[in-house]
Structure formats: C-alpha cells, structure tokens
C-alpha positions as CSV (number, residue, x, y, z in Angstrom):
1,M,34.9,-11.5,-14.4
2,T,37.9,-12.3,-12.3
3,Q,36.4,-12.3,-8.8
4,L,33.0,-13.5,-7.6
5,A,31.6,-11.7,-4.5
6,Y,28.3,-12.9,-3.1
7,P,26.5,-12.6,0.2
8,A,26.8,-15.4,2.7
9,D,24.1,-18.1,2.9
10,P,20.8,-16.7,4.1
11,P,19.7,-17.7,7.6
12,A,17.5,-20.7,8.0
13,S,14.8,-18.3,9.4
14,A,14.5,-16.4,6.1
15,P,10.8,-16.1,5.2
16,R,9.4,-18.5,2.6
17,R,8.1,-16.7,-0.5
18,R,5.6,-17.5,-3.3
19,V,7.4,-16.7,-6.5
20,V,6.0,-16.7,-10.1
21,I,8.5,-16.7,-12.9
22,V,7.1,-15.6,-16.2
23,A,9.4,-16.9,-19.0
24,R,9.0,-17.8,-22.7
25,R,9.9,-21.5,-22.5
26,D,10.2,-24.4,-20.2
27,L,13.4,-26.5,-20.4
28,A,11.3,-29.1,-22.3
29,S,11.0,-26.9,-25.3
30,P,13.1,-28.0,-28.3
31,D,14.2,-24.4,-28.6
32,S,15.5,-24.2,-25.0
33,G,18.9,-22.9,-24.3
34,G,21.0,-21.2,-21.6
35,S,18.2,-19.0,-20.3
36,E,15.9,-22.0,-19.7
37,V,18.8,-23.8,-17.9
38,L,19.2,-20.8,-15.7
39,V,15.5,-20.5,-14.9
40,D,15.2,-24.2,-14.1
41,R,18.2,-24.2,-11.8
42,L,17.0,-21.1,-9.9
43,A,13.4,-22.4,-9.7
44,S,14.4,-25.9,-8.5
45,G,16.9,-24.4,-6.1
46,M,14.3,-22.1,-4.5
47,A,11.7,-25.0,-4.4
48,A,14.3,-27.2,-2.6
49,R,14.6,-24.4,0.1
50,G,10.9,-24.4,0.8
51,H,9.7,-21.5,-1.4
52,E,6.6,-22.0,-3.6
53,V,7.7,-21.5,-7.2
54,T,5.6,-21.4,-10.3
55,L,6.9,-21.1,-13.9
56,L,4.4,-19.5,-16.2
57,C,5.4,-20.1,-19.8
58,G,4.3,-21.0,-23.3
59,G,4.8,-24.1,-25.5
60,R,5.9,-27.5,-24.5
61,T,6.3,-28.2,-20.7
62,A,7.3,-31.1,-18.5
63,D,6.9,-32.1,-14.8
64,R,9.3,-30.3,-12.5
65,S,10.1,-30.1,-8.8
66,Y,8.2,-26.8,-9.0
67,Q,4.8,-26.0,-10.6
68,V,4.7,-25.3,-14.3
69,V,1.6,-23.6,-15.8
70,R,1.3,-23.3,-19.6
71,S,-0.1,-19.9,-20.7
72,G,-0.4,-20.4,-24.5
73,T,1.8,-21.0,-27.5
74,D,5.3,-19.5,-28.0
75,Y,3.7,-16.2,-29.1
76,S,0.1,-16.1,-27.8
77,Q,1.5,-16.3,-24.3
78,F,2.5,-12.6,-24.5
79,L,-1.2,-11.8,-24.6
80,L,-2.5,-14.6,-22.4
81,A,0.1,-14.5,-19.5
82,P,-1.7,-11.7,-17.6
83,F,-5.0,-13.5,-17.7
84,T,-3.4,-16.9,-16.7
85,F,-1.7,-15.1,-13.9
86,R,-4.8,-13.5,-12.6
87,Y,-7.3,-16.3,-12.9
88,R,-5.3,-19.5,-12.6
89,L,-2.6,-18.7,-10.0
90,P,-3.0,-17.9,-6.3
91,P,-1.6,-14.6,-5.0
92,C,2.2,-14.4,-4.9
93,D,4.9,-12.4,-3.2
94,V,7.0,-11.5,-6.2
95,V,7.0,-11.9,-10.0
96,V,10.2,-12.5,-11.9
97,E,9.8,-11.5,-15.5
98,V,12.4,-13.1,-17.8
99,C,12.8,-10.6,-20.6
100,N,14.7,-12.2,-23.5
101,G,13.7,-9.7,-26.2
102,L,9.9,-9.0,-26.1
103,P,8.8,-7.9,-22.6
104,Y,5.8,-9.2,-20.7
105,L,5.4,-5.8,-19.0
106,A,4.5,-7.5,-15.7
107,P,4.3,-4.2,-13.6
108,L,1.3,-3.2,-15.6
109,W,-0.8,-6.3,-14.6
110,A,0.8,-8.2,-11.8
111,R,0.5,-5.5,-9.0
112,R,3.2,-7.3,-7.1
113,P,6.9,-6.5,-6.7
114,V,8.7,-7.4,-9.9
115,V,12.2,-8.5,-10.7
116,C,13.2,-8.2,-14.4
117,L,15.7,-10.9,-15.3
118,V,17.6,-10.0,-18.5
119,N,20.2,-12.4,-19.9
120,H,21.3,-9.9,-22.6
121,V,20.0,-6.9,-24.5
122,H,19.4,-7.9,-28.1
123,T,20.5,-4.6,-29.8
124,D,21.7,-5.6,-33.3
125,L,20.2,-9.1,-33.0
126,W,16.7,-7.7,-33.9
127,S,17.8,-6.9,-37.4
128,I,19.6,-10.2,-37.7
129,R,16.7,-12.4,-36.6
130,Y,13.7,-10.5,-37.9
131,P,12.8,-8.4,-40.9
132,P,11.3,-4.9,-40.8
133,P,9.0,-3.8,-39.3
134,V,9.1,-6.6,-36.7
135,S,12.8,-5.9,-35.9
136,A,12.0,-2.2,-35.3
137,I,9.0,-3.0,-33.1
138,G,11.1,-5.5,-31.0
139,R,14.0,-3.0,-30.7
140,F,11.6,-0.3,-29.5
141,A,9.9,-2.5,-27.0
142,E,13.2,-3.7,-25.5
143,R,15.1,-0.4,-25.5
144,V,12.3,2.1,-24.7
145,V,9.1,0.4,-23.4
146,M,10.7,-2.2,-21.1
147,P,12.9,0.2,-19.1
148,K,10.0,2.7,-18.7
149,V,7.5,0.1,-17.5
150,H,10.0,-1.4,-15.1
151,T,10.9,2.0,-13.5
152,D,10.4,0.6,-10.0
153,S,11.7,-3.0,-10.6
154,L,15.0,-4.5,-9.7
155,F,16.9,-5.8,-12.7
156,L,18.9,-9.1,-12.5
157,T,21.4,-10.0,-15.1
158,V,24.2,-12.5,-15.6
159,S,27.2,-10.6,-16.7
160,R,28.9,-7.2,-16.5
161,S,28.4,-6.9,-20.3
162,S,24.7,-7.2,-19.9
163,A,24.6,-4.8,-17.0
164,A,26.4,-2.2,-19.1
165,D,23.9,-2.8,-21.9
166,L,21.0,-2.3,-19.5
167,T,22.5,1.0,-18.4
168,A,22.8,2.1,-22.0
169,V,19.1,1.7,-22.5
170,G,18.2,3.8,-19.5
171,V,18.2,1.4,-16.5
172,R,19.7,3.1,-13.4
173,P,22.9,1.2,-12.2
174,D,21.6,1.3,-8.6
175,R,18.7,-1.0,-9.7
176,I,20.9,-3.7,-11.4
177,R,22.0,-6.8,-9.6
178,L,24.4,-9.4,-10.9
179,L,24.0,-13.2,-10.7
180,Y,26.6,-15.4,-12.3
181,N,25.5,-18.7,-13.8
182,G,26.6,-21.9,-12.2
183,V,27.8,-25.1,-13.9
184,E,27.2,-28.7,-13.0
185,P,30.5,-30.4,-12.0
186,P,31.2,-33.2,-14.4
187,P,30.6,-36.7,-13.0
188,W,34.0,-37.9,-14.2
189,Q,36.6,-37.1,-16.8
190,L,36.6,-38.9,-20.0
191,P,39.6,-39.2,-22.4
192,R,40.6,-36.3,-24.7
193,S,40.5,-37.2,-28.4
194,P,44.0,-38.4,-29.6
195,T,43.4,-36.4,-32.9
196,P,42.3,-32.8,-33.3
197,L,38.6,-32.5,-32.5
198,F,36.9,-29.1,-32.3
199,L,33.4,-28.7,-30.9
200,A,30.6,-26.2,-31.5
201,L,27.7,-26.9,-29.2
202,G,24.3,-25.2,-28.9
203,R,21.2,-24.2,-30.8
204,L,21.7,-23.8,-34.5
205,A,20.4,-20.3,-34.9
206,D,21.5,-17.4,-37.1
207,Y,23.0,-15.3,-34.4
208,K,25.4,-18.2,-33.4
209,R,27.1,-17.5,-36.8
210,L,27.9,-21.1,-37.5
211,D,28.0,-20.4,-41.2
212,L,31.0,-18.1,-40.4
213,L,32.5,-21.0,-38.4
214,L,32.3,-23.3,-41.4
215,A,34.0,-20.7,-43.6
216,L,36.8,-20.3,-41.0
217,W,37.2,-24.1,-40.7
218,E,38.2,-24.2,-44.4
219,R,41.1,-22.0,-43.4
220,V,42.0,-23.9,-40.2
221,R,41.6,-27.5,-41.4
222,P,44.6,-27.5,-43.8
223,V,46.8,-26.4,-40.9
224,T,45.4,-28.6,-38.1
225,G,43.6,-31.4,-39.7
226,G,41.1,-33.2,-37.6
227,Q,37.3,-32.9,-37.2
228,L,34.8,-30.1,-36.5
229,V,31.8,-31.5,-34.6
230,I,28.6,-29.3,-34.5
231,A,26.3,-30.6,-31.8
232,G,22.7,-29.3,-31.5
233,D,19.7,-28.6,-33.6
234,G,17.7,-25.6,-34.8
235,P,16.3,-23.7,-37.8
236,E,19.7,-23.3,-39.4
237,R,20.7,-26.9,-39.5
238,A,19.7,-27.7,-43.1
239,R,21.4,-24.7,-44.5
240,L,24.5,-25.3,-42.5
241,E,24.7,-28.9,-43.7
242,R,24.6,-27.7,-47.3
243,L,27.5,-25.3,-46.6
244,A,29.7,-27.8,-44.7
245,G,32.9,-29.1,-46.3
246,A,35.2,-31.9,-45.4
247,G,35.8,-32.9,-41.8
248,V,32.4,-31.6,-40.4
249,V,30.1,-33.8,-38.5
250,F,26.5,-32.8,-37.4
251,T,25.2,-34.8,-34.5
252,G,21.8,-33.2,-33.9
253,R,20.6,-32.7,-30.4
254,V,22.6,-34.9,-28.0
255,S,22.0,-36.5,-24.6
256,E,23.6,-35.2,-21.5
257,A,25.9,-38.2,-21.5
258,E,27.0,-37.6,-25.1
259,K,27.4,-33.9,-24.4
260,H,29.7,-34.8,-21.5
261,R,31.8,-37.1,-23.8
262,L,32.1,-34.5,-26.5
263,L,33.1,-31.7,-24.1
264,C,35.8,-34.0,-22.6
265,A,37.0,-35.2,-26.0
266,A,37.2,-31.8,-27.6
267,W,40.6,-30.0,-27.9
268,L,38.7,-26.6,-28.1
269,L,35.2,-25.2,-27.9
270,V,34.8,-22.8,-30.8
271,H,32.0,-20.3,-30.3
272,P,31.5,-17.7,-33.0
273,A,28.3,-16.1,-31.6
274,V,27.7,-12.4,-32.2
275,M,26.7,-12.0,-28.5
276,E,25.7,-14.0,-25.4
277,G,24.3,-13.2,-22.0
278,W,27.0,-15.3,-20.5
279,G,27.6,-18.5,-22.5
280,I,26.8,-21.5,-20.2
281,V,28.3,-23.9,-22.8
282,V,31.7,-22.1,-22.3
283,A,31.6,-22.8,-18.5
284,E,30.5,-26.4,-19.2
285,A,33.5,-26.9,-21.5
286,A,35.8,-25.2,-18.9
287,S,34.7,-27.6,-16.2
288,R,36.1,-30.4,-18.4
289,G,39.4,-28.5,-18.9
290,T,38.4,-27.5,-22.5
291,P,39.5,-24.0,-23.5
292,A,37.3,-21.8,-25.7
293,V,37.9,-19.6,-28.7
294,G,35.3,-16.9,-29.4
295,F,34.9,-13.3,-30.4
296,D,35.4,-10.4,-28.1
297,V,31.7,-9.7,-27.7
298,P,29.3,-9.2,-24.8
299,G,28.9,-12.2,-22.6
300,L,31.9,-14.1,-24.0
301,R,34.3,-11.5,-22.7
302,D,32.8,-12.4,-19.3
303,S,32.8,-16.2,-19.5
304,V,36.2,-16.5,-21.3
305,L,39.2,-15.0,-19.5
306,H,41.3,-14.0,-22.5
307,G,44.8,-15.4,-22.4
308,R,44.0,-17.6,-19.4
309,T,41.0,-19.9,-20.2
310,G,40.8,-19.3,-23.9
311,L,41.2,-16.6,-26.6
312,L,39.0,-13.9,-27.8
313,A,39.3,-12.4,-31.3
314,T,38.3,-9.1,-32.7
315,T,38.3,-10.1,-36.4
316,E,37.6,-13.2,-38.4
317,G,41.3,-13.6,-39.3
318,R,42.3,-13.5,-35.7
319,F,39.7,-16.0,-34.8
320,A,41.1,-18.5,-37.3
321,S,44.7,-17.7,-36.1
322,A,43.7,-18.2,-32.4
323,W,42.0,-21.5,-33.3
324,A,45.0,-22.9,-35.3
325,S,47.5,-21.6,-32.8
326,L,46.0,-23.3,-29.8
327,A,45.4,-26.5,-31.8
328,L,49.1,-26.6,-32.7
329,H,50.6,-25.7,-29.2
330,D,49.8,-28.5,-26.9
331,A,51.4,-27.1,-23.8
332,R,49.6,-23.7,-24.0
333,R,46.2,-25.5,-24.7
334,V,46.7,-27.8,-21.7
335,A,47.6,-24.8,-19.5
336,F,44.5,-22.9,-20.6
337,G,42.5,-26.0,-19.8
338,R,43.8,-26.3,-16.3
339,E,43.0,-22.6,-15.6
340,A,39.5,-23.1,-17.2
341,R,38.8,-25.9,-14.9
342,R,39.8,-23.8,-11.9
343,F,37.6,-21.0,-13.0
344,A,34.6,-23.2,-13.6
345,A,35.0,-24.7,-10.1
346,R,34.1,-21.3,-8.7
347,L,30.8,-21.2,-10.6
348,R,28.3,-23.0,-8.3
349,W,24.5,-23.2,-8.8
350,S,24.0,-23.1,-5.0
351,V,25.7,-19.6,-4.9
352,A,23.5,-18.5,-7.8
353,V,20.4,-19.6,-5.9
354,D,21.6,-17.7,-2.8
355,R,21.9,-14.5,-4.9
356,F,18.5,-15.0,-6.5
357,A,16.9,-15.5,-3.1
358,D,18.6,-12.3,-1.8
359,V,17.2,-10.3,-4.8
360,I,13.7,-11.7,-4.3
361,E,13.8,-10.7,-0.7
362,E,15.1,-7.2,-1.5
363,A,12.3,-6.7,-4.1
364,V,9.7,-7.6,-1.5
365,L,11.1,-5.4,1.1
366,R,11.5,-2.4,-1.3
367,Q,7.7,-2.2,-1.7
368,P,6.2,-2.7,1.8
369,H,2.9,-1.3,0.7
370,L,2.4,-4.6,-1.3
371,A,2.0,-6.9,1.7
372,P,3.6,-10.4,1.3
373,V,1.2,-13.3,1.1
374,M,3.8,-15.6,2.8
375,A,5.9,-14.7,5.7
C-alpha cells in the first residue's frame, strides 16, 4: 500500500444510523487482538458522531462509549447471537458481521442490510490451529458457506492482500471495500535502547510462529548480541518459555505505557507470523520510528513497505539475514525508521471511521426495500 485514497469527510447533515456490530470478542477479552482494536475504534468513532452503535459479542466485556451486549460464551454466541439480536436489541439500520473464521451468517437472521467485515481469510490457518474434522468444517464454512450467504452483502476488509483472498473464495470484486487501520500517534518519544533490543509483540498463538523466531534468534544472537523481548500472553507462552535460550525475556501482557516504552526502545520489531489481516503492531512500531522484519505474507506485505519501512523475507534464512543486517547497519536502520514514521503518520483512525461510515451508508442505500429505522 503506497497511497491512501479516501472520500472527503461526510457532510454534517449525513443521517444518523443505528448500527449493530456482531463480533466474537470485546476489547476486554484476554484473547483480544488487532480485530478487537479495529472494532473498538470504529464503534467509538461512530458513537462520537451521533450514531447509535451496539456491539454484540461473547465472553468478557467492559463499559464503552457505545452499548455492549453479551450474547453467550466464546463459542455459544454463534448459536445465541440471532436470538439475542431479535429479542434484546431494538431494530437497527445495518448489521456489521465481523467474520474472523467462523461466520455468524447474519443475512439469514438479521433481515437488515449487512456489511461483512473480514480482516483476513484463514486458508491454511485452519489446519494449523485446529485438528480434523474441525479444521475441515471451518475451512468449508469460511470458503464456501460465508460467500454464498453474503451474496447481497458488501464486504469490508483492511488490506489488498485480504481483498485478493476474498476474491479467491468467490466474492465479487465490485462488492469489496477497503478500509485501512489507523494508529494512535505516540504521546512522546522515549529513548532508543543503547544496546541491541529486538521486540516481538502480540498474542502468543501458534500462527504467530514465535517458536520459529526463537530458533532464528539462536542464529542471530551470536552476530548481534543483545536481547529479544517477547511481550504478550497466550496459549503458547509456557511452551515458548521452555524453548527459549539465552537473551530472551518474556514480559507477559503489558500496559499501554510499557508497550509504548518497548516500541520506542526496540531497534527492530520482529514479526514472524504466517499471515495477518494487516498487522496493527507493525504500524504502532512504525509510529515510533521502529522498522519491522517479517515474512512476505498476506497483510505484512501491506503494512511493511519492503526496503523502505522494513524488510520482508521469503525464507527463514533470509529472515535471519535481514534481522542481523539491519541490526548491524545503524544508518540504514535509522533511515527505515524515519520512513516508517512518515508512513504511520498517514494512518489516521478518523479517516478509517470516515470510510466505515461511507460503507454503512452505501449498504443502507443499496437495499431501499429495507426501510431505515433512523433517518
């Protein structure tokens, strides 16, 4: 992504809408990640503009500037969401179904215009994260059932990589809309570490491939020295701690203040995930002038500008070489950091909310036979 093109701000007279967002988790969930950050920023931005927004989700929730309604546990919500929507919520103008794997199939039960928000299509992740037959069922639901049920829906996604993946599973390109994640500007810049410090930040899950990162660190550490900090928590933590060698520090889940300190202090963000929808943490690092090293995979090839804001590798050996090379060449690393900061400055949440509001309005107007409840 080298250029961002968005519509101008909507006029003040734009109609207010009642929007229900159906998503798996609230930001309060210990398993929350980039998708939950995106939903929260869009929902709070729409609420601040006078729209009525409700998040319907499972698991742990917290008070927000918009309404949050719990519809069951992490898994039971896929059965309970339609009943919660019908019997506990007032009529709405549009439903936004956040499909991160298993779909809610909102067009079958909402009877309202639907926008399907997809961060990324899971493809090979199903076999990585779940055993058969669960992986086969999940892949079929996402690749076959979801596109067929959402025949009349608009699709909203966060990168060109994800848009291409949606096209590959049968979604027509004319129904796909792009919305780029924003990034919160850092409050102030803190000092860079005087000694080599490399940061991996996020949920410790299998598809993040942090076990591979630990193996590569054993090749990089003798060349660069320094420390590898792994910040975050998740189901893989105990296993990763057993695999870790010298120079590795696990922090667990960190506060926003500590995350900011680490992103400023790090020489590089190292991100070995097998795929991302976008990679919000890459943009968060970039806003602090911290380049990223990752694999040339969907999502990361959108959020990392190869050779400008970081490096993308096609093999494990090239990942290790890129990591060591940037660590040893101060001038190149600093130049990448300057370009990364300029790139991140263009990623604004206000622009993302503008785009979201435009797509909401387009979805309502595309189905005039479903009369709006707010106008």
